[in-house]
VEXTISE-936610 format. One record per residue: residue number from 1; x, z, y of N, C-alpha, C in turn. Coordinates in steps of 0.2 Angstrom, whole numbers, plus 5000, padded with zeros to 4 digits. Layout:
N
ATOM   resi   n.xx   n.zz   n.yy   ca.xx   ca.zz   ca.yy   c.xx   c.zz   c.yy
ATOM    NUM      X      Z      Y       X       Z       Y      X      Z      Y
...
//
This chain:
122
ATOM   resi   n.xx   n.zz   n.yy   ca.xx   ca.zz   ca.yy   c.xx   c.zz   c.yy
ATOM      1   4993   5057   5024    4998    5052    5025   4998   5051   5033
ATOM      2   5004   5050   5036    5005    5049    5043   5004   5042   5045
ATOM      3   5000   5041   5050    5000    5034    5052   5006   5032   5055
ATOM      4   5007   5025   5054    5014    5022    5056   5014   5022   5064
ATOM      5   5020   5024   5067    5021    5023    5074   5023   5016   5076
ATOM      6   5023   5014   5082    5025    5008    5084   5033   5007   5082
ATOM      7   5037   5012   5083    5044    5012    5081   5045   5011   5074
ATOM      8   5041   5015   5070    5041    5014    5062   5039   5007   5060
ATOM      9   5034   5004   5063    5032    4998    5062   5037   4992   5064
ATOM     10   5041   4994   5069    5046    4989    5072   5052   4989   5067
ATOM     11   5054   4995   5065    5059    4996    5060   5058   4992   5054
ATOM     12   5052   4993   5051    5049    4990    5045   5050   4982   5046
ATOM     13   5047   4980   5051    5047    4972    5052   5054   4970   5053
ATOM     14   5059   4973   5056    5066    4971    5056   5069   4971   5049
ATOM     15   5067   4976   5045    5070    4977    5038   5067   4971   5034
ATOM     16   5061   4969   5035    5058    4963    5031   5062   4957   5033
ATOM     17   5063   4956   5040    5066    4950    5042   5073   4949   5039
ATOM     18   5077   4955   5039    5084    4955    5036   5084   4954   5029
ATOM     19   5079   4957   5025    5078    4956    5018   5077   4949   5016
ATOM     20   5072   4946   5020    5070    4939    5019   5076   4934   5020
ATOM     21   5080   4935   5025    5086    4931    5026   5091   4932   5020
ATOM     22   5092   4938   5018    5096    4940    5013   5094   4936   5006
ATOM     23   5088   4936   5005    5085    4933    4999   5086   4926   4999
ATOM     24   5084   4923   5005    5085    4916    5006   5092   4913   5005
ATOM     25   5097   4917   5008    5104    4916    5007   5106   4916   5000
ATOM     26   5103   4920   4996    5104    4921    4989   5101   4916   4985
ATOM     27   5097   4911   4988    5095    4905    4984   5087   4906   4982
ATOM     28   5084   4911   4985    5077    4912    4983   5073   4908   4988
ATOM     29   5067   4906   4986    5062    4903    4990   5056   4907   4992
ATOM     30   5054   4908   4998    5048    4912    5000   5042   4908   4998
ATOM     31   5037   4912   4995    5031    4910    4993   5025   4913   4998
ATOM     32   5026   4919   4999    5021    4923    5003   5025   4929   5007
ATOM     33   5022   4930   5013    5025    4936    5016   5019   4940   5019
ATOM     34   5020   4947   5017    5015    4952    5020   5008   4950   5017
ATOM     35   5007   4948   5011    5001    4947    5008   4997   4953   5007
ATOM     36   4991   4954   5009    4987    4960    5008   4980   4959   5006
ATOM     37   4977   4964   5003    4970    4964    5001   4968   4971   5002
ATOM     38   4962   4973   5000    4959    4979    5002   4963   4985   4999
ATOM     39   4967   4984   4993    4971    4989    4990   4978   4990   4993
ATOM     40   4980   4985   4997    4987    4986    5000   4990   4980   5001
ATOM     41   4997   4980   5002    5001    4974    5004   5007   4973   5000
ATOM     42   5009   4967   4999    5015    4965    4995   5020   4962   5001
ATOM     43   5026   4965   5002    5030    4963    5007   5032   4956   5007
ATOM     44   5035   4954   5001    5038    4947    5000   5036   4945   4993
ATOM     45   5034   4939   4992    5034    4935    4986   5038   4929   4986
ATOM     46   5042   4929   4981    5047    4923    4981   5048   4920   4974
ATOM     47   5051   4914   4974    5052    4911    4968   5060   4911   4967
ATOM     48   5062   4913   4961    5070    4913    4960   5071   4909   4953
ATOM     49   5072   4903   4954    5072    4899    4948   5065   4899   4944
ATOM     50   5065   4901   4938    5059    4902    4934   5055   4908   4935
ATOM     51   5058   4913   4939    5055    4919    4941   5051   4919   4947
ATOM     52   5045   4923   4946    5041    4924    4952   5042   4931   4954
ATOM     53   5045   4933   4960    5047    4939    4962   5043   4942   4967
ATOM     54   5040   4948   4965    5037    4953    4970   5042   4958   4973
ATOM     55   5043   4958   4979    5048    4962    4982   5045   4967   4987
ATOM     56   5047   4973   4986    5046    4978    4991   5052   4979   4995
ATOM     57   5051   4980   5001    5057    4981    5006   5056   4988   5009
ATOM     58   5061   4992   5009    5061    4998    5012   5067   4999   5017
ATOM     59   5065   5001   5023    5070    5001    5028   5070   5009   5031
ATOM     60   5076   5011   5031    5077    5018    5034   5083   5018   5039
ATOM     61   5082   5021   5044    5087    5022    5049   5092   5027   5047
ATOM     62   5090   5032   5044    5095    5037    5041   5094   5038   5034
ATOM     63   5098   5042   5031    5097    5044    5024   5095   5052   5023
ATOM     64   5092   5054   5029    5090    5061    5029   5085   5063   5023
ATOM     65   5081   5058   5022    5076    5059    5017   5077   5055   5011
ATOM     66   5084   5053   5010    5086    5049    5004   5087   5042   5006
ATOM     67   5090   5038   5001    5091    5031    5003   5084   5027   5002
ATOM     68   5084   5021   5005    5077    5018    5006   5074   5017   4999
ATOM     69   5078   5015   4994    5075    5013    4988   5072   5019   4984
ATOM     70   5074   5025   4986    5071    5031    4983   5064   5031   4984
ATOM     71   5061   5028   4990    5054    5028    4992   5050   5024   4987
ATOM     72   5053   5020   4983    5049    5016    4978   5048   5020   4972
ATOM     73   5044   5025   4972    5043    5029    4966   5038   5027   4961
ATOM     74   5036   5031   4956    5031    5028    4951   5024   5026   4954
ATOM     75   5022   5030   4959    5015    5028    4962   5016   5021   4965
ATOM     76   5021   5020   4969    5022    5014    4973   5023   5008   4968
ATOM     77   5027   5009   4962    5028    5004    4957   5021   5002   4954
ATOM     78   5017   5007   4952    5010    5006    4949   5006   5002   4954
ATOM     79   5006   5004   4960    5002    5000    4965   5005   4993   4966
ATOM     80   5011   4992   4966    5014    4985    4967   5012   4981   4961
ATOM     81   5012   4984   4955    5010    4980    4949   5003   4978   4949
ATOM     82   4999   4982   4951    4991    4981    4952   4990   4976   4958
ATOM     83   4994   4976   4963    4993    4971    4968   4996   4964   4966
ATOM     84   5001   4964   4962    5004    4958    4959   4998   4955   4955
ATOM     85   4995   4959   4951    4990    4956    4946   4984   4953   4951
ATOM     86   4982   4956   4956    4977    4953    4960   4979   4947   4963
ATOM     87   4986   4946   4966    4988    4940    4969   4988   4935   4964
ATOM     88   4991   4936   4957    4991    4931    4952   4984   4929   4950
ATOM     89   4979   4933   4950    4972    4931    4948   4969   4926   4953
ATOM     90   4972   4927   4960    4969    4922    4965   4973   4917   4967
ATOM     91   4979   4915   4964    4984    4910    4966   4986   4906   4960
ATOM     92   4986   4899   4961    4989    4895    4955   4996   4895   4954
ATOM     93   5000   4898   4959    5007    4898    4958   5009   4903   4952
ATOM     94   5014   4901   4949    5016    4904    4943   5024   4904   4942
ATOM     95   5026   4908   4938    5033    4908    4936   5033   4909   4929
ATOM     96   5039   4907   4926    5039    4909    4919   5040   4916   4917
ATOM     97   5043   4920   4922    5043    4927    4922   5041   4930   4928
ATOM     98   5038   4936   4928    5037    4940    4934   5042   4946   4934
ATOM     99   5044   4947   4940    5050    4952    4942   5048   4956   4948
ATOM    100   5050   4962   4948    5049    4966    4953   5056   4969   4956
ATOM    101   5057   4967   4962    5063    4968    4965   5062   4973   4971
ATOM    102   5067   4977   4973    5067    4981    4979   5073   4979   4983
ATOM    103   5072   4978   4990    5077    4977    4994   5077   4983   4999
ATOM    104   5083   4987   4999    5084    4993    5004   5088   4990   5010
ATOM    105   5086   4992   5016    5089    4990    5022   5091   4996   5026
ATOM    106   5097   4997   5028    5099    5002    5032   5102   4999   5038
ATOM    107   5099   4999   5044    5102    4997    5050   5108   5001   5052
ATOM    108   5113   4998   5055    5119    5001    5057   5119   5001   5065
ATOM    109   5123   5006   5068    5124    5006    5075   5127   5000   5078
ATOM    110   5132   4997   5074    5136    4991    5076   5136   4987   5070
ATOM    111   5136   4980   5071    5136    4976    5065   5130   4975   5061
ATOM    112   5131   4971   5056    5125    4969    5052   5122   4975   5048
ATOM    113   5116   4975   5046    5113    4980    5043   5116   4980   5035
ATOM    114   5115   4986   5032    5117    4987    5025   5111   4984   5021
ATOM    115   5112   4980   5016    5107    4977    5012   5109   4978   5005
ATOM    116   5104   4981   5001    5105    4982    4994   5099   4979   4990
ATOM    117   5101   4974   4986    5095    4971    4983   5095   4973   4975
ATOM    118   5090   4976   4973    5089    4979    4966   5085   4974   4963
ATOM    119   5088   4970   4959    5084    4965    4955   5081   4968   4949
ATOM    120   5075   4966   4947    5071    4970    4941   5072   4977   4942
ATOM    121   5070   4980   4948    5070    4987    4949   5066   4991   4945
ATOM    122   5060   4988   4943    5055    4992    4939   5051   4987   4935
//
């Protein structure tokens, strides 16, 4: 696995800010951002009505290697489920339902970034 470059890290941080703003504008409430433990990180945790949402944000500057959401494959999904379980075990916050969303962000040369929110993505 390649280490993240400063540019890659900056693009990812930009995508997370864009995604968070998009989700807040959609009526969701942030609970945690960039929660991490020894096993990994959850980008965003939000409440959406009675749902507790674990959200993976993927940002890509081009679609050369596919659209951003395609990067959330079975292994990443399994890891996010495991991380969500760890977060839930250590936190009193609860929702009636748990949901996993993906937000795909593609910056544009001009204007606002393209944002695709996949609710209940897996």
